[in-house]
C-alpha positions in Angstrom: -3.5 -27.6 34.2 -2.1 -29.1 31.0 1.6 -29.2 31.1 2.9 -28.7 27.4 6.6 -29.0 25.4 8.6 -27.7 23.0 8.2 -31.0 21.3 12.2 -31.3 22.1 13.1 -35.2 22.2 15.2 -36.7 24.4 18.2 -36.6 22.7 18.3 -32.7 22.9 18.2 -32.7 27.2 22.5 -31.9 26.7 20.7 -28.3 26.8 17.9 -29.2 29.2 16.7 -27.0 32.2 18.8 -29.5 34.6 22.0 -28.3 32.7 21.1 -25.1 32.5 20.1 -24.5 36.5 23.6 -26.6 37.4 22.6 -30.0 37.9 19.4 -29.7 40.3 18.5 -33.1 40.0 19.5 -34.9 43.0 19.8 -32.1 45.3 16.0 -31.4 45.9 14.8 -32.8 48.9 10.4 -31.1 48.4 8.8 -29.6 45.4 5.7 -27.8 45.5 3.6 -28.5 42.3 0.9 -26.5 41.0 -1.8 -29.5 40.6 -5.1 -30.1 38.7 -5.4 -33.6 39.0 -5.6 -33.9 35.2 -3.7 -36.0 33.4 -0.4 -34.3 32.8 0.1 -33.0 36.4 -0.9 -36.6 37.6 2.1 -37.5 35.2 4.2 -35.0 36.5 4.3 -36.6 40.2 6.1 -39.4 39.6 8.1 -38.0 36.9 9.4 -35.3 39.2 10.2 -38.5 42.2 12.1 -40.0 39.7 14.4 -37.3 37.9 15.2 -35.2 41.3 14.6 -37.7 44.1 11.9 -35.7 45.8 9.2 -35.5 47.5 5.9 -33.7 46.1 3.5 -31.2 47.8 0.7 -31.3 45.3 -1.2 -27.5 45.6 -4.4 -26.7 44.3 -6.0 -23.0 44.3 -9.6 -22.5 44.3 -9.8 -19.4 42.2 -13.6 -20.0 41.4 -13.4 -22.5 38.5 -15.9 -24.8 39.3 -16.4 -27.7 42.3 -16.5 -30.4 40.0 -12.5 -29.8 39.2 -11.6 -29.9 43.0 -13.7 -33.4 43.4 -11.5 -36.3 44.7 -7.9 -34.6 44.0 -6.7 -35.6 47.3 -6.9 -39.3 46.2 -5.5 -39.0 43.0 -2.3 -36.7 44.0 -1.7 -39.5 46.6 -1.9 -42.1 44.3 0.2 -40.4 41.6 2.8 -40.4 44.7 2.4 -37.0 46.4 3.0 -36.7 50.1 0.0 -34.7 50.2 -2.9 -32.0 48.6 -3.0 -28.7 49.8 -6.1 -27.0 48.8 -6.4 -23.2 49.4 -9.8 -21.5 49.0 -8.4 -18.3 46.9 -11.3 -16.8 45.8 -12.2 -13.3 48.4 -8.5 -13.1 47.8 -8.6 -13.4 44.5 -11.4 -10.8 43.5 -10.6 -8.6 46.7 -6.7 -7.9 45.8 -6.4 -8.7 42.2 -9.5 -8.3 40.4 -11.2 -4.8 42.6 -7.5 -3.1 42.4 -7.7 -3.5 38.0 -11.3 -2.5 38.1 -10.3 0.3 40.0 -7.4 1.1 37.5 -9.8 0.9 34.4 -7.3 -1.8 33.0 -8.1 -3.1 29.8 -5.6 -4.7 27.6 -5.8 -3.7 24.0 -9.0 -2.2 24.1 -11.4 -5.3 25.2 -9.8 -8.1 27.3 -10.2 -8.0 31.1 -7.4 -9.9 31.8 -9.2 -12.8 33.3 -6.2 -15.3 33.3 -3.9 -12.5 33.9 -4.7 -11.5 37.5 -5.2 -14.9 38.6 -1.7 -16.6 38.1 0.0 -14.0 40.4 -2.4 -14.9 43.1 -1.9 -18.7 42.4 1.8 -18.4 42.0 1.6 -16.0 45.6 0.1 -19.4 47.8 2.6 -21.5 46.3 5.4 -19.4 47.7 3.4 -19.6 51.1 3.0 -23.2 50.8 6.5 -23.6 49.8 7.5 -21.9 53.2 4.8 -23.8 55.3 5.8 -27.2 54.4 9.9 -26.5 53.7 10.1 -26.9 50.1 13.0 -25.9 48.7 11.3 -25.5 44.8 8.4 -24.8 42.9 6.9 -27.0 39.9 4.2 -25.8 37.5 2.9 -25.7 33.9 0.6 -24.2 31.4 -3.0 -23.6 32.5 -5.3 -25.0 29.7 -6.8 -28.3 28.9 -6.6 -30.8 26.1 -5.3 -29.6 23.1 -1.4 -30.4 21.7 -1.3 -28.3 19.0 1.8 -26.7 18.7 0.6 -22.8 18.6 -0.9 -23.3 22.0 2.5 -24.9 23.3 4.0 -21.1 22.2 1.2 -19.1 23.7 1.6 -21.0 26.9 5.1 -20.7 27.2 5.3 -17.2 26.6 2.3 -16.0 29.1 1.5 -18.4 31.5 5.1 -19.8 32.2 6.4 -16.1 32.8 3.4 -15.1 35.0 4.3 -17.6 37.2 8.0 -17.6 37.4 8.1 -13.6 37.8 5.7 -13.9 40.7 8.3 -16.3 42.3 11.5 -14.1 41.3 9.9 -11.5 43.2 8.7 -13.3 45.9 11.4 -15.5 47.3 14.3 -15.4 45.0 15.6 -18.4 46.3 13.2 -20.9 45.3 14.5 -23.7 42.4 11.8 -23.5 40.0 11.4 -27.1 37.9 9.5 -26.6 35.0 9.2 -30.3 33.3 8.2 -28.9 29.6 11.4 -27.5 29.7 13.2 -30.8 30.2 11.0 -33.7 29.4 10.2 -35.8 26.0 6.7 -36.6 26.4 5.7 -34.4 23.7 1.5 -35.1 23.8 -1.6 -36.7 25.4 -0.4 -40.7 24.0 3.1 -40.0 25.3 1.6 -39.1 29.2 -0.4 -41.9 29.0 2.0 -44.3 28.2 3.8 -43.3 30.9 1.2 -43.0 33.6 0.5 -46.4 32.3 4.3 -47.7 33.3 4.5 -45.8 36.2 0.9 -47.7 38.0 -0.2 -43.6 37.7 -4.0 -43.9 37.3 -5.1 -41.9 34.1 -8.1 -39.6 35.0 -11.0 -40.7 32.9 -12.0 -37.0 31.7 -14.1 -36.3 28.4 -11.8 -34.0 25.9 -12.8 -30.4 25.2 -11.6 -29.5 21.6 -10.9 -26.1 23.2 -8.5 -24.9 25.3 -10.0 -23.1 28.6 -9.1 -21.5 31.3 -11.9 -20.6 33.7 -12.1 -18.9 37.2 -14.6 -16.4 39.0 -14.1 -13.3 36.6 -13.9 -15.0 33.3 -13.8 -18.1 30.9 -11.4 -18.1 27.9 -12.0 -20.5 25.2 -8.7 -21.3 22.5 -8.0 -23.3 19.7 -10.2 -25.3 17.0 -12.2 -23.4 15.2 -11.2 -20.5 16.7 -7.7 -20.7 15.2 -8.9 -19.1 12.4 -10.3 -15.6 12.9 -12.7 -15.8 10.0 -14.8 -18.4 12.0 -17.8 -17.5 14.0 -17.6 -19.0 17.0 -20.4 -22.2 17.7 -23.6 -21.5 19.7 -22.8 -24.3 22.1 -19.2 -23.2 23.1 -20.3 -20.5 25.8 -20.7 -21.9 29.0 -21.0 -18.6 31.5 -23.7 -17.2 29.4 -26.9 -17.7 27.2 -26.8 -16.6 23.4 -28.1 -12.6 23.9 -30.8 -14.3 20.9 -32.2 -16.2 23.9 -32.2 -13.8 26.6 -35.6 -12.5 28.8 -37.5 -10.4 26.4 -37.6 -8.5 29.5 -34.5 -6.4 30.2 -33.8 -6.6 34.0 -32.5 -3.3 35.8 -29.2 -3.5 38.2 -27.9 -1.0 41.2 -24.4 -1.2 42.1 -22.8 0.3 44.8 -19.7 1.5 44.9 -17.5 3.0 47.4 -13.8 4.7 46.6 -13.6 3.2 43.4 -14.0 -0.7 44.2 -17.6 -2.7 44.2 -19.7 -3.1 47.5 -23.3 -3.8 46.5 -26.1 -4.8 44.4 -29.4 -3.5 44.9 -28.4 -2.2 48.1 -27.0 -5.1 49.0 -24.0 -5.8 50.6 -21.9 -8.5 49.6 -18.4 -10.1 50.1 -16.3 -9.3 47.0 -16.0 -13.2 45.6 -19.9 -13.2 46.6 -21.1 -10.4 44.6 -19.2 -10.9 41.7 -20.6 -14.0 41.7 -23.9 -13.1 41.7 -23.2 -10.7 39.2 -22.1 -13.5 37.0 -25.2 -15.1 37.5 -27.4 -11.7 36.5 -25.2 -11.0 33.3 -25.1 -14.4 32.4 -29.0 -14.8 32.1 -28.6 -12.0 29.7 -25.8 -12.9 27.7 -23.8 -10.1 28.9 -20.0 -9.8 28.5 -18.6 -11.9 25.4 -16.2 -10.5 23.5 -14.1 -11.8 20.9 -10.5 -10.9 19.6 -7.3 -11.2 17.8 -5.1 -9.9 20.5 -1.0 -9.5 20.7 1.1 -12.0 23.2 3.8 -11.3 24.9 6.4 -12.2 21.9 4.8 -10.3 19.5 2.8 -13.2 17.9 -1.2 -12.7 17.0 -3.9 -15.2 18.9 -7.4 -15.3 18.6 -9.5 -15.9 21.9 -13.3 -15.4 23.1 -13.8 -14.6 26.5 -17.0 -14.3 28.6 -16.7 -12.1 31.7 -20.4 -11.4 32.4 -20.1 -9.7 36.2 -16.8 -8.2 34.9 -18.4 -6.3 32.1 -21.6 -5.1 34.0 -19.0 -3.7 37.3 -16.8 -2.1 34.9 -19.5 0.0 32.9 -20.4 0.7 36.8 -17.4 2.1 37.7 -16.2 4.0 34.4 -20.1 5.9 34.6 -19.4 7.0 38.4 -15.8 8.3 37.2 -17.5 10.8 34.8 -19.5 12.3 37.6 -16.7 12.2 40.3 -13.5 13.0 38.3 -12.6 16.1 36.4 -11.7 15.8 32.5 -7.8 16.1 33.6 -7.7 13.2 36.5 -9.9 10.9 33.5 -7.1 11.7 30.7 -4.2 11.2 33.5 -6.2 8.2 34.9 -7.2 6.6 31.5 -3.4 6.8 29.9 -1.9 5.0 32.9 -4.5 2.2 32.6 -3.1 1.2 29.5 0.4 0.8 31.0 -1.2 -0.9 34.5 -3.0 -3.6 32.0 0.1 -4.3 29.8 2.0 -4.8 33.5 -0.7 -7.0 34.5 -1.1 -9.0 31.4 2.7 -9.4 31.0 3.0 -11.2 34.7 4.4 -8.0 36.8 1.8 -8.0 38.9 4.3 -7.6 42.1 6.8 -5.0 40.0 7.1 -1.9 41.8 6.2 0.3 38.9 2.5 -1.4 39.0 2.8 -1.1 42.8 2.8 2.5 42.4 0.5 3.0 39.7 -1.9 1.2 42.1 -1.2 3.8 45.0 -2.3 6.5 42.5 -5.3 4.8 41.6 -6.7 4.5 44.8 -5.8 7.9 45.6 -7.5 9.4 42.1 -10.8 7.1 43.3 -11.0 8.6 46.9 -14.2 10.0 45.9 -15.8 7.3 43.3 -18.7 6.6 45.9 -21.9 6.3 44.4 -24.6 3.8 42.3 -25.3 3.6 38.9 -28.3 2.0 38.1 -28.1 -0.4 34.5 -30.5 -1.8 32.3 -29.4 -5.4 30.9 -31.1 -6.4 27.7 -29.8 -9.0 25.1 -26.2 -8.8 25.0 -26.1 -4.5 25.7 -25.4 -3.0 29.2 -26.8 0.6 29.3 -26.5 3.0 32.3 -30.1 4.6 33.1 -28.9 6.4 36.3 -26.0 7.3 38.3 -25.4 9.6 42.0 -22.7 10.4 43.8 -22.6 12.4 46.9 -19.2 13.6 45.4 -20.5 14.5 41.9 -19.0 17.3 40.5 -22.0 17.9 38.5 -23.9 20.9 39.3 -27.5 21.6 37.6 -27.2 25.2 38.6 -24.0 26.1 36.5 -24.9 23.0 33.8 -28.2 24.4 33.0 -29.4 26.5 30.0 -30.8 28.6 32.3 -28.7 31.7 33.3 -27.2 31.2 36.5 -24.6 33.3 38.7 -22.3 31.1 39.0 -21.9 31.0 35.2 -23.2 33.7 32.9 -23.0 33.3 29.3 -21.8 36.0 28.3 -18.3 34.9 30.0 -18.0 32.7 26.7 -16.8 35.4 24.4 -14.0 36.9 26.5 -12.8 32.6 26.8 -13.4 32.3 23.4 -10.9 35.2 22.2 -8.4 34.1 24.4 -8.6 30.2 23.6 -8.5 30.8 20.2 -5.9 33.7 19.8 -3.3 31.1 18.8 -5.3 30.3 15.7 -5.8 33.8 14.8 -2.2 35.1 15.1 -1.5 32.0 12.7 -3.9 32.7 10.3 -2.9 36.7 10.5 0.4 35.9 9.6 -0.6 33.5 6.6 -3.0 36.2 5.3 -0.5 39.3 5.9 -2.5 40.9 8.2 
């Protein structure tokens, strides 16, 4: 995690968060810090102790970002001055309780974005609230998620997105918790300042290879921002991608995959039942080797500015294609229209950090009910970046061959069409008669 700030210098601290919060310094006993082990979170540990005089419990959530980011964290945290490190494996909870509900709802932000970062924030923040209760902490602290870049544009993005997502969850689940956000207070303005502070406080500076991109990864997706992507006219570099091969380099042989779905939720791959996290991980492998799930978009951030990002969501793209296709069998026209209209609002709420908003929870109840009969299987063909549906079946299918057939049947007679058309087109006929003086 990277903590970015507004660029305010120390002489502006008269309007700092400390002052706004009524002077929390010296009043906190223990703080739970969202911790990654990177330079910025390593620096925050001594900063909290120095400025608040409190114990610091570091917390790390495993949401599928990769084992390499979890190695050696306890030693780093304690070397930075933390009293303990708490690590929680949230992968199954993340996929089951956050990813799959969004999938069932068909939630897509601005036609493309499958909400990878947005869904991860509330599960992490919820775990922080739980840990705070477990260790007896009276505050939580957090920073931005992302790595490497100090550009002002990245700072603004994170201030208006990830911090909102964290803090709205804290408000919803425990409004009595104090929140410390160092980026609103300190005068560290970049990497060099952070390194200098670390040396001054004998904090071991993590030696890492800095990426030119700002990235966020979890089991659902990988996002890329910054560097040449700041200009929407620039094509992403081939070596930037990490979860998927270039479609041009994907196998020349197509692969077929069958997704089993029960009540709107995926349960199996090619007939093999898997847990939510295991199912998604396997689909990431399958989709990734065929170059599935790459999107490049310019999106509207929470405060209205536009931002360019590139996302990799191989498994998620396959699941969305399967779920939507099965709904064409199991939902009627009106149900699909209403569901699709609500999905837009659902996506906006998740994007804006309002996961625990009663409105989203109420909409989720609707989504659960409307997809009760969305059970069956969908077979998809994966080939060089494309996903094509080849087969779909459901015991609750509303498709009836005896009705849809071009052959005459007892349920629907072609002759019935004449009367229907006359009644359906009556308003148009009346208007035409009026205009023509008939």
